[in-house]
Residue, then its C-alpha position, 0 to 999 in steps of 0.5 A: x687962358x690961365x685963370x679960366x683953367x683955374x676957375x674950370x678947375x676950382x668948378x670941379x673939385x666943388x662937385x659941378x658937372x658939365x650935365x648935372x641933373x641930366x638923366x642918362x639915354x639909351x636909344x634903339x634903332x630903328x632902322x631907316x636911318x630913325x632911331x627911339x628913345x628907349x631911354x625910361x622903360x630900358x632903366x639906363x636913365x640914371x639921373x647921374x653925372x655919367x662918364x665913361x660906356x663900355x659893352x662886354x658879354x661879360x656872361x657869355x650869354x649873347x647878349x651885350x651887358x652894359x658897364x657904366x662910370x660915372x663923376x659922382x657916386x655911384x662910381x661904377x654900375x654893372x648892368x648885366x642883359x637878360x632880357x629873354x628874347x629868344x634872338x641868336x647871336x655870334x661873337x668874334x675874338x680876333x688875333x691878328x699875326x701878319x697885323x696888329x695881335x689885338x687886330x685893331x682894325x680889322x672889319x668882319x661882316x657876317x651875311x645871314x641866309x635871305x637877310x642883309x650884311x652885318x658890319x662891324x669892326x674892332x676899335x681900341x677906345x670906345x668912347x669917352x674914357x671907355x674901352x669896350x670889350x675886344x669880342x664883337x657880337x653880333x646880334x642875328x635877331x630869328x635868323x635861321x643860317x650864317x652863310x657866309x663871313x668876311x673879315x678885312x684884317x688891317x694888313x690889306x688881307x681878307x680871310x673867308x669862312x662858311x659853314x659857323x654855327x649860330x650861338x656860338x663863341x669863336x676865336x679866330x687867329x689869322x695865318x698866311x693860309x685859312x685863319x685858325x677858329x677855335x670855338x669857345x666853351x662857355x662855362x656852366x653857370x653856377x645858381x646861387x641861393x637867396x641868403x636872410x636879408x640883414x642889414x648891417x648897422x650904420x655906423x660911421x666911416x672912418x677915414x685915417x689922416x696919413x701924414x696928418x695934417x693941422x687943422x684950420x684956424x678954428x672959432x666958435x660962438x659961444x653959448x653966451x654970444x660971445x667969440x672964443x679961438x679953440x687951442x686945438x694943440x692942447x698942453x695938458x697930459x691928460x687932455x692927447x685928442x679932441x674930439x670936435x663933432x658937427x652936428x646940429x639940432x635937427x639931425x637925430x642922428x648928431x642927438x643920439x650921438x651927443x647923448x652917448x657922448x654926454x651919459x659916456x664923458x667920464x670913459x672919454x675923460x680917461x682916454x684922453x679924450x675931450x669933446x667940443x661940440x660944434x652945431x651948424x644951427x644959426x648959420x646961413x640956410x640954416x631954418x634953425x636958431x641958437x636958441x634950438x641947439x640950446x635947447x638940444x644942449x640943456x636937454x641933454x645936460x652937455x659935461x663939454x664944451x659946446x658953441x656955433x660953428x663959424x661959417x668960414x671955419x665950415x668953408x674951409x673944412x671944406x678946403x681941406x676936405x678938397x686937400x686929401x679927398x680932391x673933392x672940396x666941399x662941406x662935410x656931412x652931419x654929423x661928421x667927428x674930427x678927431x685930433x692929436x695932443x699937436x693939433x694934427x687931424x688922424x682921424x675923420x668921421x663921417x656918420x655917428x661915431x662910438x666909444x670903443x671905435x674910439x678906443x680902438x684907433x686911439x690904440x691904431x695911431x701908435x701903428x707905422x704910418x704904412x700901416x694907417x695907410x693900409x688901412x684907408x683901402x677896403x683891401x691890403x695890397x701894397x702900394x705902386x706909388x707914393x700917395x700923394x698927402x697935402x703938408x703946411x706948404x700946399x695948404x699954405x697955397x690953398x688957404x692964401x688963393x681960397x682967400x684966408x690969409x690968415x690961415x695961410x699965415x698960420x700954416x706958412x709958420x709950421x712948413x719948415x720942413x716941406x721947406x727945408x725939403x725944397x732946399x735940400x733938394x736944390x742942394x742934391x741938384x747942385x751936388x750933382x752939378x758939382x757947384x758946391x758953393x750953391x749946394x751949401x747954401x741951399x743946405x744951410x737955408x735947408x738947417x734953418x727951415x727945420x734943424x733936425x733936418x738929417x739929410x741937410x746936416x749930412x749932405x753939409x757935413x761931407x760938404x765941409x770934410x771933403x772942404x777941409x781934405x783939401x786945405x793943407x793951411x791951418x783952417x782945415x783944423x777950423x773945417x774938420x770942427x764944423x764938419x763934426x759938429x755937422x755930423x752929430x746933428x745928424x747922429x743926434x736926430x737920424x740915428x741909425x743912419x750909416x753915412x753920418x756914424x761914419x761920417x763922425x768916425x771918420x772926423x774924428x780920426x783926421x782930429x786925432x781923436x782915434x779912440x773917438x772914431x773907432x767907438x763911432x765905427x764900431x757903431x756904423x759896423x752894427x748898423x751896417x754889417x756888411x759894411x765894410x769901410x767902418x772895420x777898414x777905418x777903425x783897424x786902419x786906426x788900431x794899426x797906427x796905434x800899433x795895435x795890429x791884432x785887434x785890427x788883423x781880428x776886425x778884417x778878417x771878420x769883414x773879409x768873411x763878409x766880403x772875401x771878394x773885395x780886393x781892397x779889404x784882401x790887401x789890408x789884411x794881408x799888408x796888416x798881417x806881413x807888418x806882424x809878421x804872419x807871412x805864411x796866412x797871408x800867404x794863404x790868403x792871396x793864394x786862396x782868392x787868386x786861385x780862380x782870377x788874376x789881379x794886380x794889387x792882391x799879385x802884389x801883395x803875394x810878392x810883397x809878403x815874400x819880400x819881407x819875409x826874406x825870399x827876394x827871389x820869389x818876390x822878384x818873379x813876382x813883381x816882375x809878372x804884375x803891371x810896372x808901377x814906379x813902387x814896384x820899380x822901388x821895390x825890385x831895385x832894393x832888392x838888387x841893392x840890397x840882397x846878399x845872392x849874388x844873382x840877384x845884384x844885378x848893377x847893370x839895372x842900377x845905373x840906367x835907375x840911378x842915373x834916370x831917378x837924379x836926371x829926371x829930380x824923382x829921388x824927392x821922398x825919404x824912400x826914394x832916397x833910400x834906394x839910390x842911396x842903396x844902389x850907387x852903394x851897390x855900384x862903389x859910390x859911396x860917397x854919393x850914397x851917402x849925401x843922399x842917404x844923409x839928405x833922405x834921413x833928415x826928413x824922417x822924423x827923429x828917434x823912429x824905427x825908420x830913421x834909426x834903420x836909416x842912420x844904421x845904413x849911413x853909416x854902413x856907406x859912410x864906411x863903404x860898406x853896402x846895404x844889406x836887407x838883414x829882415x823885416x824889421x829894418x824894410x823901409x818899405x813897411x808904411x806902403x803895404x797900407x793902401x789907403x791910409x787914414 
């Protein structure tokens, strides 16, 4: 079955027909179950490969007009019925309300005076790939009156109409009671004035090949009898295009065209075009020989290469034509092929082409592919879907199937980009299935096929970067280096890709190259100003270097673009608090919370009061937010270090300390400092000193946090509770950055 289907598909592609060379038929109903063949006298018997037929009273004159479609040209015919018979008609357009809207299945019966019933049915389809008008037209002949009309609707109801006039178009809407009847007013016709008869000059039909495709292996028999392969991929800077012309000595337009080529060849050279003329003289089924072609070439004094086209090449060009026309037939003569320096077919000219058209098209070829694609159509509109295109992988399959293994291998050798995209598609499926090992293999294969394919480099870099973040061992450095390499490749081949630039900045930051990372984050910001991730990342790196002012400036820019983003507002508030700009942080948070409730920003507002030395306001705001371990630590710190008696809540500190020690949750330096401060507030200075000492060991010596922790240890050793003296010795400063790099 598959072989039969492939054979059938091939027959259609090469222009075969189900019923070729058969004329259309038209039959006249004579009544009494008999018909007469009137095909010839009606003019409907076109010798075309007919397909669809639709009937419609197009001009609303009461008779039925024809619309025909064919498999071959012309693909569409409109035949207007202008027979002046003097007969009457009536037409109906039904609209269902209790049944389907188009009243499909409704049956209309018309009773004419002293005559029979005429019956027609509203149908959704009327033939092969056809849909006739759903306005039903009845020819009434010489009848003088319509007695009545019956409509049997699809839902089983019936409508009866009387007193309808002849030669009218009615629209009838189904209702529960009497149907609504409207008369269609036929628009007035405008007589068109005849103009002068002019025949346009016959020029070549130019078809732009978008995207361009490679020409198959091209060989010719030289006029001296030798054979040679034509190298269509020119390396000469002076030759940017090759015009391959298909001609024959018996073709008069060919000789006119070639004469123009010969006389103007200097201008062709100036345009960077070399001309190669391939004749079909001497090929099978040709009455002319190579000697006839030589006579024409000598007479016109060809200044360019010429020879005889190979029969295989003619067939291969038919295959190439079928790849983007879907009809595999030989090109007519003359036809010219404009080929660029990479050996890719850019324009096909069917018919005689001139120098000016070539000059214009060479300029057009610099346009984007979408603009060139629009030139293929006779109108400029948007495409509803991406048009199907041929590529090297598809051409490989076509030429292999048609028995040209050398050409199949040629296209396979250039199919790297298509193979890369197939591997990339497999990688995307694996990523969606969380199968990163398979995705990694597919992406490496894609890069092998096409090292310039940026999406493969980018996705591979993302996978490696994530692996590096999860690896706590020495391999993490190597992973980040490898991810950096692929990010750089992605940027090289797709420099305007935001994700590639951002990813490169990220892995550089993780390797400690802060200045370089900030440079790439800034470049990413220029590419996509509305994506605040790059501004945020750069701000965090600047803050880590103590450069708070430029960090704040970047976040302010990001917040101005995305004022409703809680992460940006929280990070900016944290940096403002770090800088001691408490009033600005308070205004920022209150403005955000003006018309909404947000736990993160409410916490930031509480932090503002906490660091500004307003513990009462801070505790009040912390208690309004969903409890969390960090908020509990901050609250207990206030209870342990505040000099305000009302905030020294020992009843809350006792269960807190007991819970932290029993559950072994005091395992980080911040938690240990809070527990130590609580113990000191409760008077257990010995235990406070021991825990504070353990906390001090977890800080890097010489840092501000270590120095502040040492001062508190000295207080405990001197049997003094800790007292918060200001923001400079607040151990919670690092918690202000939500997501450090």
